[in-house]
LUMPADREN-684264 format. One record per residue (C-alpha): residue number from 1; residue in one letter; x, y, z. Coordinates in steps of 0.1 Angstrom, whole numbers. Last residue first. Layout:
<r NUM, 'A', <X, Y, Z>>,
...
REM end
This chain:
<r 334, 'X', <681, -818, 192>>,
<r 333, 'X', <710, -824, 168>>,
<r 332, 'X', <721, -788, 173>>,
<r 331, 'X', <694, -781, 146>>,
<r 330, 'X', <677, -814, 139>>,
<r 329, 'X', <650, -798, 117>>,
<r 328, 'X', <657, -762, 107>>,
<r 327, 'X', <650, -729, 123>>,
<r 326, 'X', <637, -746, 155>>,
<r 325, 'X', <616, -723, 178>>,
<r 324, 'X', <581, -735, 173>>,
<r 323, 'X', <581, -772, 186>>,
<r 322, 'X', <548, -789, 177>>,
<r 321, 'X', <564, -815, 153>>,
<r 320, 'X', <596, -816, 173>>,
<r 319, 'X', <580, -834, 203>>,
<r 318, 'X', <601, -841, 233>>,
<r 317, 'X', <624, -810, 237>>,
<r 316, 'X', <635, -808, 273>>,
<r 315, 'X', <626, -781, 298>>,
<r 314, 'X', <647, -769, 328>>,
<r 313, 'X', <681, -755, 327>>,
<r 312, 'X', <700, -728, 346>>,
<r 311, 'X', <713, -751, 374>>,
<r 310, 'X', <750, -745, 369>>,
<r 309, 'X', <770, -776, 378>>,
<r 308, 'X', <775, -783, 341>>,
<r 307, 'X', <762, -818, 340>>,
<r 306, 'X', <729, -807, 323>>,
<r 305, 'X', <723, -785, 353>>,
<r 304, 'X', <685, -789, 357>>,
<r 303, 'X', <659, -766, 374>>,
<r 302, 'X', <625, -783, 378>>,
<r 301, 'X', <602, -796, 351>>,
<r 300, 'X', <566, -807, 347>>,
<r 299, 'X', <554, -775, 330>>,
<r 298, 'X', <582, -774, 304>>,
<r 297, 'X', <580, -810, 290>>,
<r 296, 'X', <586, -797, 255>>,
<r 295, 'X', <568, -797, 221>>,
<r 294, 'X', <548, -765, 229>>,
<r 293, 'X', <569, -741, 251>>,
<r 292, 'X', <553, -710, 236>>,
<r 291, 'X', <519, -728, 239>>,
<r 290, 'X', <525, -735, 276>>,
<r 289, 'X', <534, -698, 281>>,
<r 288, 'X', <503, -686, 265>>,
<r 287, 'X', <506, -674, 229>>,
<r 286, 'X', <495, -642, 212>>,
<r 285, 'X', <503, -643, 175>>,
<r 284, 'X', <522, -620, 151>>,
<r 283, 'X', <528, -625, 114>>,
<r 282, 'X', <561, -615, 98>>,
<r 281, 'X', <571, -647, 79>>,
<r 280, 'X', <598, -654, 105>>,
<r 279, 'X', <573, -654, 133>>,
<r 278, 'X', <562, -628, 158>>,
<r 277, 'X', <553, -638, 193>>,
<r 276, 'X', <531, -619, 217>>,
<r 275, 'X', <534, -632, 252>>,
<r 274, 'X', <515, -652, 277>>,
<r 273, 'X', <507, -657, 314>>,
<r 272, 'X', <480, -631, 313>>,
<r 271, 'X', <501, -605, 295>>,
<r 270, 'X', <532, -605, 317>>,
<r 269, 'X', <548, -635, 300>>,
<r 268, 'X', <582, -618, 293>>,
<r 267, 'X', <606, -643, 277>>,
<r 266, 'X', <641, -638, 292>>,
<r 265, 'X', <641, -671, 311>>,
<r 264, 'X', <605, -685, 312>>,
<r 263, 'X', <602, -694, 349>>,
<r 262, 'X', <572, -708, 366>>,
<r 261, 'X', <569, -710, 404>>,
<r 260, 'X', <543, -737, 409>>,
<r 259, 'X', <528, -739, 443>>,
<r 258, 'X', <544, -742, 478>>,
<r 257, 'X', <580, -728, 478>>,
<r 256, 'X', <609, -752, 482>>,
<r 255, 'X', <606, -763, 446>>,
<r 254, 'X', <616, -729, 433>>,
<r 253, 'X', <620, -729, 395>>,
<r 252, 'X', <588, -749, 390>>,
<r 251, 'X', <578, -754, 354>>,
<r 250, 'X', <611, -744, 338>>,
<r 249, 'X', <617, -726, 305>>,
<r 248, 'X', <654, -721, 300>>,
<r 247, 'X', <685, -701, 310>>,
<r 246, 'X', <670, -687, 342>>,
<r 245, 'X', <662, -721, 356>>,
<r 244, 'X', <678, -714, 390>>,
<r 243, 'X', <696, -680, 390>>,
<r 242, 'X', <728, -668, 372>>,
<r 241, 'X', <709, -647, 347>>,
<r 240, 'X', <713, -671, 318>>,
<r 239, 'X', <726, -667, 283>>,
<r 238, 'X', <735, -697, 261>>,
<r 237, 'X', <768, -697, 242>>,
<r 236, 'X', <779, -721, 215>>,
<r 235, 'X', <813, -736, 219>>,
<r 234, 'X', <808, -769, 200>>,
<r 233, 'X', <815, -798, 223>>,
<r 232, 'X', <779, -797, 234>>,
<r 231, 'X', <770, -806, 271>>,
<r 230, 'X', <760, -770, 280>>,
<r 229, 'X', <742, -767, 247>>,
<r 228, 'X', <718, -797, 248>>,
<r 227, 'X', <711, -794, 285>>,
<r 226, 'X', <701, -757, 281>>,
<r 225, 'X', <682, -761, 249>>,
<r 224, 'X', <647, -771, 259>>,
<r 223, 'X', <629, -738, 256>>,
<r 222, 'X', <641, -712, 231>>,
<r 221, 'X', <661, -686, 249>>,
<r 220, 'X', <652, -650, 244>>,
<r 219, 'X', <678, -624, 232>>,
<r 218, 'X', <680, -586, 233>>,
<r 217, 'X', <669, -584, 270>>,
<r 216, 'X', <642, -562, 284>>,
<r 215, 'X', <642, -539, 313>>,
<r 214, 'X', <615, -531, 338>>,
<r 213, 'X', <606, -568, 340>>,
<r 212, 'X', <632, -576, 367>>,
<r 211, 'X', <622, -607, 388>>,
<r 210, 'X', <643, -609, 419>>,
<r 209, 'X', <668, -637, 424>>,
<r 208, 'X', <664, -674, 431>>,
<r 207, 'X', <700, -687, 435>>,
<r 206, 'X', <712, -658, 457>>,
<r 205, 'X', <747, -667, 468>>,
<r 204, 'X', <766, -639, 450>>,
<r 203, 'X', <741, -612, 457>>,
<r 202, 'X', <707, -598, 445>>,
<r 201, 'X', <704, -624, 418>>,
<r 200, 'X', <684, -613, 387>>,
<r 199, 'X', <653, -633, 377>>,
<r 198, 'X', <645, -621, 342>>,
<r 197, 'X', <658, -591, 322>>,
<r 196, 'X', <625, -592, 303>>,
<r 195, 'X', <614, -598, 267>>,
<r 194, 'X', <584, -596, 245>>,
<r 193, 'X', <588, -622, 217>>,
<r 192, 'X', <607, -623, 184>>,
<r 191, 'X', <614, -647, 155>>,
<r 190, 'X', <593, -678, 163>>,
<r 189, 'X', <593, -704, 136>>,
<r 188, 'X', <560, -718, 123>>,
<r 187, 'X', <553, -693, 95>>,
<r 186, 'X', <590, -697, 84>>,
<r 185, 'X', <588, -735, 83>>,
<r 184, 'X', <620, -752, 71>>,
<r 183, 'X', <640, -720, 76>>,
<r 182, 'X', <671, -718, 55>>,
<r 181, 'X', <654, -693, 31>>,
<r 180, 'X', <655, -667, 58>>,
<r 179, 'X', <692, -668, 60>>,
<r 178, 'X', <717, -676, 88>>,
<r 177, 'X', <748, -659, 103>>,
<r 176, 'X', <765, -668, 136>>,
<r 175, 'X', <766, -640, 161>>,
<r 174, 'X', <798, -633, 180>>,
<r 173, 'X', <815, -646, 211>>,
<r 172, 'X', <849, -630, 220>>,
<r 171, 'X', <841, -619, 256>>,
<r 170, 'X', <827, -654, 262>>,
<r 169, 'X', <863, -667, 262>>,
<r 168, 'X', <872, -649, 294>>,
<r 167, 'X', <906, -663, 306>>,
<r 166, 'X', <914, -673, 270>>,
<r 165, 'X', <918, -710, 262>>,
<r 164, 'X', <886, -711, 241>>,
<r 163, 'X', <898, -681, 220>>,
<r 162, 'X', <912, -700, 190>>,
<r 161, 'X', <880, -721, 189>>,
<r 160, 'X', <860, -689, 181>>,
<r 159, 'X', <831, -686, 206>>,
<r 158, 'X', <797, -689, 189>>,
<r 157, 'X', <765, -670, 196>>,
<r 156, 'X', <735, -685, 177>>,
<r 155, 'X', <718, -662, 152>>,
<r 154, 'X', <682, -675, 144>>,
<r 153, 'X', <683, -707, 164>>,
<r 152, 'X', <697, -697, 198>>,
<r 151, 'X', <689, -660, 189>>,
<r 150, 'X', <652, -662, 191>>,
<r 149, 'X', <652, -624, 192>>,
<r 148, 'X', <641, -604, 223>>,
<r 147, 'X', <617, -575, 226>>,
<r 146, 'X', <618, -550, 255>>,
<r 145, 'X', <651, -536, 242>>,
<r 144, 'X', <680, -541, 267>>,
<r 143, 'X', <713, -553, 251>>,
<r 142, 'X', <721, -530, 222>>,
<r 141, 'X', <705, -500, 239>>,
<r 140, 'X', <725, -508, 270>>,
<r 139, 'X', <758, -510, 252>>,
<r 138, 'X', <753, -479, 231>>,
<r 137, 'X', <742, -459, 262>>,
<r 136, 'X', <707, -447, 272>>,
<r 135, 'X', <708, -453, 309>>,
<r 134, 'X', <731, -470, 335>>,
<r 133, 'X', <763, -452, 324>>,
<r 132, 'X', <748, -418, 322>>,
<r 131, 'X', <759, -396, 292>>,
<r 130, 'X', <741, -362, 292>>,
<r 129, 'X', <767, -346, 269>>,
<r 128, 'X', <786, -372, 249>>,
<r 127, 'X', <820, -383, 262>>,
<r 126, 'X', <810, -419, 271>>,
<r 125, 'X', <789, -424, 240>>,
<r 124, 'X', <751, -418, 239>>,
<r 123, 'X', <725, -439, 221>>,
<r 122, 'X', <696, -418, 208>>,
<r 121, 'X', <673, -403, 235>>,
<r 120, 'X', <649, -415, 261>>,
<r 119, 'X', <653, -451, 252>>,
<r 118, 'X', <670, -464, 284>>,
<r 117, 'X', <649, -440, 306>>,
<r 116, 'X', <646, -465, 334>>,
<r 115, 'X', <608, -464, 335>>,
<r 114, 'X', <605, -470, 297>>,
<r 113, 'X', <570, -483, 297>>,
<r 112, 'X', <555, -515, 310>>,
<r 111, 'X', <524, -522, 289>>,
<r 110, 'X', <537, -500, 261>>,
<r 109, 'X', <566, -524, 255>>,
<r 108, 'X', <595, -502, 245>>,
<r 107, 'X', <617, -509, 214>>,
<r 106, 'X', <590, -492, 193>>,
<r 105, 'X', <596, -459, 212>>,
<r 104, 'X', <630, -456, 195>>,
<r 103, 'X', <612, -446, 163>>,
<r 102, 'X', <630, -451, 129>>,
<r 101, 'X', <627, -490, 130>>,
<r 100, 'X', <645, -497, 97>>,
<r 99, 'X', <676, -475, 102>>,
<r 98, 'X', <677, -487, 138>>,
<r 97, 'X', <678, -524, 130>>,
<r 96, 'X', <716, -526, 135>>,
<r 95, 'X', <711, -507, 168>>,
<r 94, 'X', <686, -533, 181>>,
<r 93, 'X', <706, -562, 165>>,
<r 92, 'X', <736, -558, 188>>,
<r 91, 'X', <764, -535, 178>>,
<r 90, 'X', <802, -541, 180>>,
<r 89, 'X', <824, -511, 182>>,
<r 88, 'X', <855, -511, 160>>,
<r 87, 'X', <887, -525, 174>>,
<r 86, 'X', <917, -512, 195>>,
<r 85, 'X', <906, -532, 225>>,
<r 84, 'X', <897, -499, 243>>,
<r 83, 'X', <872, -494, 216>>,
<r 82, 'X', <880, -477, 183>>,
<r 81, 'X', <860, -447, 171>>,
<r 80, 'X', <841, -448, 138>>,
<r 79, 'X', <807, -444, 155>>,
<r 78, 'X', <813, -429, 189>>,
<r 77, 'X', <823, -452, 218>>,
<r 76, 'X', <802, -468, 246>>,
<r 75, 'X', <814, -503, 240>>,
<r 74, 'X', <798, -535, 229>>,
<r 73, 'X', <833, -545, 219>>,
<r 72, 'X', <836, -574, 243>>,
<r 71, 'X', <809, -593, 224>>,
<r 70, 'X', <831, -596, 194>>,
<r 69, 'X', <814, -585, 162>>,
<r 68, 'X', <780, -581, 146>>,
<r 67, 'X', <758, -591, 175>>,
<r 66, 'X', <725, -612, 172>>,
<r 65, 'X', <730, -614, 134>>,
<r 64, 'X', <704, -599, 111>>,
<r 63, 'X', <688, -627, 91>>,
<r 62, 'X', <705, -627, 57>>,
<r 61, 'X', <682, -627, 26>>,
<r 60, 'X', <710, -611, 4>>,
<r 59, 'X', <716, -581, 27>>,
<r 58, 'X', <690, -554, 17>>,
<r 57, 'X', <660, -578, 17>>,
<r 56, 'X', <672, -594, 49>>,
<r 55, 'X', <672, -559, 66>>,
<r 54, 'X', <636, -555, 53>>,
<r 53, 'X', <627, -589, 69>>,
<r 52, 'X', <643, -579, 101>>,
<r 51, 'X', <626, -546, 102>>,
<r 50, 'X', <593, -565, 96>>,
<r 49, 'X', <601, -587, 125>>,
<r 48, 'X', <608, -558, 149>>,
<r 47, 'X', <577, -540, 136>>,
<r 46, 'X', <557, -571, 145>>,
<r 45, 'X', <568, -568, 181>>,
<r 44, 'X', <558, -531, 181>>,
<r 43, 'X', <524, -542, 167>>,
<r 42, 'X', <520, -569, 194>>,
<r 41, 'X', <529, -543, 220>>,
<r 40, 'X', <500, -521, 209>>,
<r 39, 'X', <477, -551, 211>>,
<r 38, 'X', <490, -559, 246>>,
<r 37, 'X', <485, -522, 255>>,
<r 36, 'X', <449, -523, 244>>,
<r 35, 'X', <443, -555, 263>>,
<r 34, 'X', <457, -539, 294>>,
<r 33, 'X', <434, -509, 290>>,
<r 32, 'X', <404, -532, 284>>,
<r 31, 'X', <413, -553, 315>>,
<r 30, 'X', <416, -521, 336>>,
<r 29, 'X', <382, -509, 323>>,
<r 28, 'X', <366, -542, 331>>,
<r 27, 'X', <382, -542, 366>>,
<r 26, 'X', <367, -507, 371>>,
<r 25, 'X', <333, -517, 358>>,
<r 24, 'X', <320, -541, 384>>,
<r 23, 'X', <333, -522, 415>>,
<r 22, 'X', <321, -490, 399>>,
<r 21, 'X', <287, -504, 393>>,
<r 20, 'X', <285, -516, 429>>,
<r 19, 'X', <297, -482, 442>>,
<r 18, 'X', <271, -463, 420>>,
<r 17, 'X', <243, -486, 433>>,
<r 16, 'X', <254, -480, 469>>,
<r 15, 'X', <255, -443, 464>>,
<r 14, 'X', <220, -444, 449>>,
<r 13, 'X', <207, -465, 479>>,
<r 12, 'X', <224, -442, 504>>,
<r 11, 'X', <207, -412, 487>>,
<r 10, 'X', <173, -429, 489>>,
<r 9, 'X', <178, -437, 525>>,
<r 8, 'X', <187, -401, 533>>,
<r 7, 'X', <155, -389, 517>>,
<r 6, 'X', <157, -371, 484>>,
<r 5, 'X', <139, -338, 484>>,
<r 4, 'X', <103, -330, 475>>,
<r 3, 'X', <97, -293, 470>>,
<r 2, 'X', <68, -278, 490>>,
<r 1, 'X', <46, -254, 470>>,
REM end
C-alpha cells in the first residue's frame, strides 16, 4: 500500500502557521515574564517598607534615617573600626535594615538583576579577602540598592550650620529623624520606589549623560522640590547626577531633541513608564510616572535651576491634595 506523505505546499503552510503563532505568542510570553518580574519587584519593594516598619517598632516609632552619621564616613572599614577621619563608620539605611531584610537578594530588582555584583556577598571592608572597590563594599551597598527611600520628606539630609564654611560641607550632611506618627496620611505617603543611578555624565561638560539603570540609588527625589531647596536658607541637601533635570521630575530634559525626553531623577520607571511604590502603611501600588508626579506640572516642564545655576530641577508642586510624597502638610513650606 502506498503511504501518503505531506506535499511541499502542505509543509510550507504548517511552517507558516507555526511562524505566525510564534510571532503572536512570543511577545505575549515576554510581557508575561516582565509582569512576573514587576510583581516580584513589588514584593521586594514591600519588604523594604515592612523592614522600615519593624525598625520603627524597635526604635520608638522612628523612621530609619537616610544615613546615621556624617556622609564622609561611608567608609569601607570593619564594624568597630574608625574611619580615616577618626570616627565610626556611617551606614546608609540599606545596611541599617539588614537585620530585618535577611536576604541580600531583596535589594535587587528581579527585572534588572545584579549585573555589577554589588550584592554578591555581604559588604566587604578594604582589607577583607575578595574586596573590589567598585563592587560589594560597605559604601556601595549603602548607596546602591535598587530601591530608594523618599528621603527628602522621610529623612532629609541636613548640613550642620557649623560646617557650612567648610570646603566640602556636604561631607558632613546626615539624616534628619522623623516618626511614623508624624505622617498626616501614611497610606498616601510614598515610602519607597524602584531606583536607578539616573543620567550620569560621561565627562565634565556632558549635561545630558547616559542612563544607568544597572545600579540603584538609596534615595529618590520627590518631584517639585529642586527650586524649593536650592533657594532655601536652611542647608538641606538634594541629590542630583550633574545632568539636566536629574534632581527632579522633568517632562522634557532635552529640548534640543524631537519628542519628549522624560526624566524622573533616581526613580526607575522601567515597568511600562511606571514604578512600584510602597507607602508608609506598608501597602504597595504600581503607578505610572504621571501618577507618581500627581500634584505637579511634571509633564509640561523643562530643566530649571531655581537661581542656583545648576539645571537639576523641573517640576513644581501645584496641587497638594493629590501630591503623594509629603510627610506633613507644608513641609519646607511647599
